[in-house]
C-alpha positions in Angstrom: -135.4 17.4 -92.6 -132.9 14.5 -92.3 -133.9 11.7 -90.0 -131.8 11.1 -86.8 -128.6 9.3 -87.6 -128.5 10.7 -91.2 -124.9 11.1 -92.3 -125.8 14.6 -93.7 -127.0 15.7 -90.3 -123.8 14.4 -88.6 -121.6 16.2 -91.1 -123.5 19.5 -90.5 -122.9 19.1 -86.8 -119.2 18.4 -87.3 -119.0 21.5 -89.4 -120.6 23.8 -86.8 -118.6 26.8 -85.6 -118.7 25.5 -82.0 -117.1 22.2 -83.1 -114.4 24.0 -85.1 -113.7 26.4 -82.2 -113.3 23.5 -79.7 -111.0 21.6 -82.1 -108.9 24.6 -82.8 -108.6 25.5 -79.2 -107.4 22.0 -78.2 -105.0 22.0 -81.1 -103.5 25.3 -80.0 -103.1 24.1 -76.4 -101.4 20.9 -77.5 -99.1 22.8 -79.9 -98.1 25.2 -77.1 -97.6 22.4 -74.7 -95.3 20.4 -77.1 -93.3 23.5 -77.9 -92.9 24.3 -74.3 -91.8 20.7 -73.4 -89.3 20.8 -76.3 -87.9 24.1 -75.1 -87.6 22.8 -71.6 -85.6 19.8 -72.8 -83.3 22.2 -74.7 -82.7 24.1 -71.5 -82.2 20.8 -69.5 -79.6 19.8 -72.2 -77.7 23.0 -71.7 -77.7 22.5 -67.9 -76.7 18.8 -68.2 -73.7 19.7 -70.5 -72.6 22.4 -68.1 -72.9 19.9 -65.1 -70.9 17.3 -67.0 -68.2 19.8 -67.8 -68.0 20.9 -64.2 -67.8 17.3 -62.9 -65.1 16.4 -65.4 -63.1 19.4 -64.4 -63.4 18.3 -60.8 -62.4 14.7 -61.5 -59.2 15.7 -63.3 -58.3 18.6 -61.2 -55.3 18.3 -58.7 -56.4 16.8 -55.4 -57.2 19.2 -52.6 -57.7 18.7 -48.9 -61.0 17.0 -48.2 -63.5 19.5 -46.5 -63.0 19.6 -42.7 -65.6 19.9 -40.0 -66.0 23.7 -40.4 -66.9 23.1 -44.1 -69.2 20.1 -43.6 -72.5 22.1 -43.4 -71.7 23.6 -46.8 -71.0 20.3 -48.6 -73.5 19.7 -51.4 -74.1 17.5 -54.3 -74.0 20.3 -56.8 -70.8 22.0 -55.4 -68.8 19.0 -54.1 -69.8 15.6 -55.7 -66.8 14.1 -57.5 -64.3 16.6 -56.2 -60.7 15.3 -56.3 -59.6 15.2 -52.7 -57.0 13.8 -50.4 -56.9 13.1 -46.7 -54.3 11.7 -44.3 -55.1 9.8 -41.1 -55.2 6.5 -39.4 -57.6 3.7 -40.5 -59.9 2.3 -37.8 -60.0 -1.3 -39.2 -62.1 -2.4 -36.2 -65.0 -0.3 -37.5 -64.9 -1.5 -41.0 -68.1 -2.0 -42.9 -68.9 -4.2 -46.0 -71.6 -2.8 -48.3 -73.1 -5.2 -50.9 -72.2 -4.2 -54.5 -72.2 -5.6 -58.0 -69.4 -4.4 -60.3 -67.7 -5.5 -63.5 -65.6 -7.7 -61.3 -68.7 -9.6 -60.1 -70.7 -9.7 -56.9 -69.1 -8.7 -53.7 -68.7 -5.7 -51.3 -67.4 -2.2 -51.0 -64.9 -2.0 -48.0 -65.7 1.1 -46.1 -63.1 1.9 -43.4 -63.2 5.0 -41.1 -60.1 7.2 -41.5 -59.4 9.2 -38.4 -57.7 12.5 -39.1 -55.2 14.4 -37.0 -58.0 16.7 -35.5 -60.0 13.6 -34.4 -62.7 13.9 -37.1 -63.5 10.8 -39.2 -64.0 10.3 -42.9 -65.4 7.0 -44.3 -63.2 5.7 -47.1 -64.3 3.3 -49.7 -61.1 1.4 -50.1 -62.4 -0.6 -53.0 -64.2 -3.8 -54.0 -63.7 -7.3 -52.5 -65.3 -10.4 -54.0 -68.0 -12.2 -51.9 -65.7 -15.2 -51.3 -63.0 -13.0 -49.8 -65.2 -11.0 -47.4 -63.5 -12.6 -44.3 -60.0 -12.0 -45.7 -60.0 -8.3 -46.3 -56.5 -6.8 -45.9 -56.5 -4.1 -43.1 -56.1 -0.5 -44.1 -53.2 -0.2 -41.6 -50.7 -3.0 -41.3 -50.5 -4.7 -37.9 -48.1 -2.8 -35.7 -47.9 -1.3 -32.1 -48.4 2.2 -33.4 -50.6 2.5 -36.5 -49.0 4.5 -39.2 -50.9 7.3 -40.9 -52.2 6.6 -44.4 -52.9 9.0 -47.2 -56.0 8.5 -49.3 -56.6 10.2 -52.6 -59.9 9.9 -54.4 -63.3 11.3 -55.3 -65.6 12.9 -52.8 -69.0 11.1 -52.7 -72.2 12.2 -51.0 -73.8 9.7 -48.6 -76.3 7.3 -50.0 -79.1 7.1 -47.3 -81.6 4.3 -46.6 -80.4 1.5 -48.9 -80.5 0.0 -52.4 -83.4 -0.6 -54.8 -86.1 -2.5 -52.9 -83.6 -3.3 -50.1 -83.1 -1.2 -46.9 -80.0 -1.2 -44.8 -80.4 -3.3 -41.6 -77.8 -2.1 -39.1 -78.9 -4.6 -36.5 -78.1 -7.6 -38.9 -75.1 -5.7 -40.3 -76.6 -5.9 -43.7 -75.7 -2.8 -45.9 -76.9 -2.1 -49.4 -75.8 1.5 -49.7 -73.0 3.7 -48.4 -75.1 5.5 -45.8 -72.5 7.5 -43.9 -74.8 8.6 -41.0 -76.3 5.1 -40.5 -72.9 3.3 -40.6 -71.4 5.9 -38.3 -74.2 5.4 -35.7 -74.0 1.6 -36.0 -70.2 1.7 -35.3 -70.4 4.3 -32.5 -68.4 6.8 -34.4 -68.7 10.6 -33.8 -67.5 13.7 -35.7 -68.0 11.9 -39.1 -67.9 13.7 -42.3 -71.3 13.8 -44.3 -69.5 12.3 -47.3 -67.1 9.4 -48.0 -64.1 9.1 -50.3 -63.9 6.6 -53.1 -60.2 5.7 -53.2 -58.6 5.8 -56.6 -56.4 3.1 -58.1 -52.6 3.4 -58.0 -51.6 3.8 -61.7 -48.4 2.0 -62.4 -46.8 3.4 -65.5 -44.1 0.7 -65.3 -46.7 -2.0 -65.6 -48.4 -0.5 -68.7 -47.6 -1.8 -72.1 -45.4 0.4 -74.3 -47.5 3.1 -76.0 -50.6 2.4 -73.8 -52.6 5.5 -72.8 -52.2 6.6 -69.2 -55.5 6.3 -67.1 -57.1 9.7 -66.5 -56.8 9.5 -62.7 -53.9 8.3 -60.6 -54.0 7.9 -56.9 -53.6 5.5 -54.1 -54.2 4.6 -50.5 -50.7 4.2 -49.1 -48.6 4.1 -46.0 -45.4 6.1 -45.5 -42.2 4.6 -46.8 -41.2 3.3 -43.4 -44.3 1.1 -43.2 -45.2 -2.1 -45.0 -46.5 -2.6 -48.5 -49.2 -0.1 -49.6 -52.8 -1.2 -50.2 -53.0 -0.8 -53.9 -54.7 -2.3 -56.9 -54.5 -2.2 -60.7 -56.5 0.6 -62.3 -60.1 0.0 -63.1 -63.6 1.5 -62.4 -67.1 1.7 -60.1 -70.8 2.9 -60.4 -71.3 6.6 -61.3 -66.6 7.7 -63.9 -68.1 7.8 -67.3 -67.6 11.5 -67.5 -69.5 13.9 -69.5 -69.5 12.6 -72.9 -70.1 9.2 -71.4 -66.3 8.4 -71.1 -65.4 6.1 -68.3 -62.4 6.1 -66.1 -60.2 3.0 -66.2 -62.5 0.1 -66.6 -62.6 -3.3 -64.8 -61.6 -4.9 -68.1 -58.2 -3.3 -67.5 -57.7 -5.2 -64.3 -55.4 -8.1 -64.9 -56.4 -11.4 -63.5 -54.1 -12.5 -60.7 -53.3 -15.8 -59.4 -55.7 -17.5 -56.9 -55.2 -16.2 -53.4 -53.7 -18.8 -51.0 -55.9 -19.8 -48.1 -55.1 -17.8 -44.9 -53.8 -14.8 -46.7 -55.5 -11.4 -46.8 -56.9 -9.9 -49.9 -56.5 -6.1 -50.7 -59.7 -4.3 -52.0 -59.6 -3.2 -55.6 -59.9 0.6 -55.6 -60.5 2.9 -58.6 -63.9 1.5 -59.6 -65.8 4.8 -59.6 -67.9 5.2 -62.8 -69.4 8.6 -63.4 -72.4 8.4 -65.8 -74.8 11.1 -66.8 -77.9 10.1 -68.8 -78.2 12.7 -71.4 -81.0 12.1 -73.9 -82.4 15.6 -73.7 -81.8 16.4 -77.4 -83.8 13.3 -78.4 -86.7 14.3 -76.1 -86.6 17.9 -77.5 -86.8 16.7 -81.1 -89.7 14.4 -80.2 -91.7 17.2 -78.6 -91.0 19.6 -81.5 -92.0 16.9 -83.9 -95.3 16.4 -82.2 -95.9 20.1 -82.2 -95.2 20.2 -85.9 -97.6 17.3 -86.5 -100.4 19.1 -84.7 -99.7 22.3 -86.6 -99.9 20.4 -90.0 -102.6 17.7 -89.3 -105.3 19.8 -87.5 -105.6 22.5 -90.3 -105.7 19.8 -92.9 -108.4 17.9 -91.0 -110.6 21.0 -90.4 -110.2 22.0 -94.1 -111.8 18.6 -94.9 -114.7 19.4 -92.8 
């Protein structure tokens, strides 16, 4: 009889049917788990590609009227996020809100201005980005006049962003905003009948300003006043967080925004619209290959190991 600790005794224990059964069972469980995870990632990839295709179709579709109060309860991320919409109303510049943001243009603020529609309902409009140094010189949505003229906004429907940004919460009392939280902003400004979404205003695409042969930007829109009013609030085409569409293509980038001359002291600065960036992280194929590779490794390594026993 071999003494305790003898290698021959340990080898015999490793070769016991119970040990082989346990190892085989664990190997089968891991194999099934890895195959299941790989298959799940394949299904997720199919779902993601379908989502990307639907969103891209919405972004480039002709603009439709923004959902009204009757449709608000049915507005969802899956069905409505990034819909190309339009709305006409009067900007309530006195209830404007600046939301901290960082874009390709630098640090600054999104300019959210309520747009009151003809039926009295209100939609928040992200008129664009303003640099931090210009926060007190934002050009009004409506030009100064005794009777505010209606403005038409065309852009992408965005769902509210509740609570705040990463590790930072909105502080209405201090007027510190880190996300475009429609309900909180409406409550802080005393607004009622406010849509559960906001509109990211698009940039006005100026074909005349484009170099000969330059491709046209995929989206063209504006925030404008009627012809009888003063100059429209527009900006060169560019982009914002969340229009790299589907295959990770982006709508006009901030790099396309020409640098203008320094703004004279005392003048107002129009927000830069059209900065919406739609990005979908789509690494499901890589994940699927990883899980299937692990399953294959288990299927090959465990039988070889047991055979050596």
